[in-house]
C-alpha positions as CSV (number, residue, x, y, z in Angstrom):
1,M,2.6,6.8,19.4
2,E,2.1,8.3,16.0
3,K,0.0,6.4,13.5
4,N,2.0,7.5,10.4
5,R,4.6,4.7,10.8
6,L,2.0,2.0,11.1
7,E,0.2,3.3,8.0
8,A,3.4,3.6,6.0
9,L,4.5,0.0,6.9
10,S,1.1,-1.4,6.1
11,D,1.0,0.4,2.8
12,G,4.4,-0.8,1.9
13,V,3.7,-4.4,2.8
14,L,0.4,-4.4,0.9
15,A,2.1,-3.0,-2.2
16,I,4.8,-5.7,-2.0
17,I,2.1,-8.4,-1.7
18,I,0.4,-7.1,-4.9
19,T,3.8,-7.0,-6.7
20,I,4.6,-10.5,-5.7
21,M,1.3,-11.8,-7.0
22,V,1.8,-10.2,-10.4
23,L,5.4,-11.5,-10.6
24,E,4.0,-15.0,-10.3
25,F,2.4,-14.8,-13.7
26,K,3.9,-16.9,-16.5
27,T,3.4,-15.6,-20.0
28,P,1.1,-17.7,-22.2
29,A,2.9,-20.4,-24.3
30,T,1.4,-19.0,-27.5
31,G,0.7,-15.5,-28.8
32,D,-2.9,-16.1,-29.6
33,W,-6.3,-16.2,-27.9
34,T,-5.8,-19.9,-27.0
35,G,-2.6,-18.9,-25.1
36,L,-4.5,-16.2,-23.2
37,A,-7.4,-18.7,-22.5
38,S,-4.8,-21.1,-21.0
39,I,-3.9,-18.6,-18.3
40,L,-7.5,-17.4,-17.6
41,P,-7.8,-19.3,-14.3
42,T,-4.5,-17.7,-13.2
43,L,-5.9,-14.3,-14.1
44,L,-9.1,-14.9,-12.2
45,S,-7.4,-16.1,-9.1
46,Y,-5.1,-13.1,-9.2
47,L,-8.1,-10.8,-9.7
48,L,-9.8,-12.3,-6.6
49,S,-6.7,-12.0,-4.5
50,F,-6.0,-8.5,-5.8
51,I,-9.5,-7.4,-4.9
52,Y,-9.1,-8.8,-1.4
53,I,-5.8,-6.9,-0.8
54,G,-7.4,-3.8,-2.2
55,I,-10.3,-4.1,0.2
56,Y,-8.0,-4.5,3.2
57,W,-5.9,-1.6,2.1
58,N,-9.0,0.6,1.6
59,N,-10.6,-0.3,4.9
60,H,-7.3,-0.2,6.8
61,H,-6.8,3.3,5.4
62,H,-10.2,4.5,6.6
63,M,-9.7,2.9,10.0
64,I,-6.2,4.6,10.5
65,K,-7.7,7.9,9.6
66,L,-10.3,7.5,12.4
67,A,-7.7,6.4,14.9
68,D,-6.3,8.7,17.5
69,E,-3.0,7.0,18.3
70,V,-1.3,3.7,18.2
71,T,-0.4,1.5,21.2
72,G,2.0,-1.4,21.3
73,G,-0.9,-3.9,21.3
74,I,-2.3,-2.2,18.1
75,L,1.2,-2.5,16.5
76,W,1.2,-6.3,17.1
77,A,-2.4,-6.6,16.0
78,N,-1.5,-4.9,12.7
79,L,1.5,-7.2,12.2
80,H,-0.9,-10.1,12.8
81,L,-3.1,-8.9,10.0
82,L,-0.1,-8.3,7.7
83,F,1.1,-11.9,8.4
84,W,-2.1,-13.4,7.1
85,L,-2.3,-11.1,4.2
86,S,1.3,-11.8,3.2
87,L,0.3,-15.5,2.7
88,V,-2.2,-14.5,0.0
89,P,0.3,-14.7,-2.9
90,F,1.4,-18.2,-1.8
91,M,-2.2,-19.4,-1.4
92,T,-3.1,-17.9,-4.8
93,R,-0.2,-19.6,-6.5
94,W,-0.9,-22.9,-4.8
95,M,-4.5,-22.9,-5.9
96,D,-3.5,-22.1,-9.4
97,E,-0.7,-24.6,-9.7
98,S,-2.9,-27.4,-8.2
99,G,-5.6,-26.8,-10.8
100,F,-7.9,-25.5,-8.0
101,A,-7.8,-28.7,-6.0
102,V,-9.9,-29.1,-2.9
103,V,-7.2,-28.6,-0.2
104,P,-5.6,-25.4,-1.6
105,V,-9.0,-23.9,-2.1
106,F,-10.0,-24.8,1.4
107,I,-6.7,-23.4,2.9
108,Y,-7.2,-20.3,0.8
109,G,-10.5,-19.8,2.6
110,V,-9.0,-20.5,6.0
111,N,-6.4,-17.8,5.2
112,L,-9.1,-15.3,4.3
113,L,-11.0,-16.2,7.5
114,L,-7.9,-15.7,9.6
115,A,-7.1,-12.4,7.9
116,A,-10.7,-11.3,8.7
117,V,-10.2,-12.3,12.4
118,A,-6.9,-10.4,12.5
119,Y,-8.6,-7.3,11.1
120,A,-11.4,-7.6,13.7
121,I,-8.7,-7.8,16.4
122,L,-7.0,-4.7,15.1
123,Q,-10.3,-2.9,14.8
124,A,-11.2,-3.9,18.4
125,G,-7.8,-2.6,19.6
126,F,-8.6,0.8,18.1
127,I,-12.1,0.9,19.5
128,R,-10.8,-0.1,22.9
129,Q,-8.2,2.7,22.7
130,Q,-10.9,5.3,21.8
131,G,-13.6,3.9,24.0
132,P,-17.0,2.6,23.0
133,G,-18.2,6.2,22.2
134,G,-15.2,6.9,19.9
135,R,-15.4,7.9,16.3
136,L,-14.5,4.4,14.9
137,A,-17.2,2.6,16.9
138,G,-19.7,5.2,15.9
139,A,-18.7,5.0,12.2
140,L,-18.9,1.2,12.2
141,G,-22.4,1.0,13.7
142,R,-23.7,-2.5,13.7
143,N,-21.0,-3.6,11.3
144,V,-23.2,-6.2,9.5
145,K,-20.7,-7.0,6.8
146,A,-18.1,-7.9,9.4
147,R,-20.5,-10.2,11.2
148,I,-21.7,-12.1,8.1
149,S,-18.3,-12.4,6.4
150,P,-16.8,-15.1,8.7
151,V,-20.0,-17.2,8.3
152,I,-19.7,-17.1,4.5
153,Y,-15.9,-17.9,4.7
154,I,-16.7,-21.0,6.9
155,A,-19.5,-22.0,4.5
156,G,-17.0,-21.5,1.6
157,C,-14.4,-23.7,3.3
158,A,-17.1,-26.4,3.8
159,L,-18.3,-26.0,0.2
160,A,-14.7,-26.4,-1.1
161,F,-15.0,-30.1,-0.2
162,V,-18.2,-30.4,-2.2
163,S,-16.7,-28.5,-5.2
164,P,-13.8,-26.1,-5.2
165,T,-15.8,-23.8,-7.5
166,F,-18.5,-23.5,-4.9
167,G,-15.9,-22.5,-2.3
168,L,-14.4,-19.9,-4.6
169,A,-17.9,-18.5,-5.3
170,A,-18.4,-18.0,-1.6
171,Y,-15.1,-16.2,-1.2
172,A,-16.0,-14.1,-4.2
173,A,-19.3,-13.3,-2.6
174,V,-17.5,-11.9,0.5
175,A,-15.3,-9.8,-1.8
176,A,-18.4,-8.5,-3.6
177,I,-19.9,-7.5,-0.2
178,W,-16.8,-5.5,0.7
179,L,-16.2,-3.8,-2.7
180,V,-18.2,-0.8,-1.6
181,P,-16.2,0.9,1.2
182,D,-17.8,1.2,4.6
183,R,-20.2,4.1,4.2
184,G,-20.2,4.8,8.0
185,M,-16.4,5.4,8.0
186,E,-16.6,7.6,4.9
187,R,-19.5,9.6,6.4
188,V,-17.5,10.3,9.6
189,L,-14.4,11.2,7.6
190,R,-16.3,13.6,5.3
191,S,-17.8,15.3,8.3
192,G,-14.4,16.1,9.7
193,G,-14.1,13.2,12.1
194,A,-10.5,12.4,11.3
């Protein structure tokens, strides 16, 4: 199957996710700095979630460019990823409206962990389709970031019970790790591997 439809659907869903998140904003009650300060936690939680969606969009884009074709299993794996990502606006709003209570921050981390697992399943589907010597497997190399991210998510989920701020700091640390796109994928794409 052609990969264009999978990429178009994914791009559309991720664009809608970002749009939903920004539509959740309520304007400040006053037109001064105090009003802006009152929504600062909302802005910061939106920023973190926006960065996560952007990271997934970026890495998904690179992965699709290195893919040869799409199988039925890959289509389902992609939908699995989109499911977990589609919950990000809900989780972000719940955290914000609860005042960053323990349970919403914990569940936000669980959602991020499950999205990471879904992405790994999708990636494994593409690698299996190409074989272990394929371009994607070669571009990923040891994939250290993908190996340590779930550990940090789990730590963040545990830390949320100590302090929601610690949990959020762990989730932000994973986002910081992934802000720089995978250099292996970009190297292979630049060398004409797509």
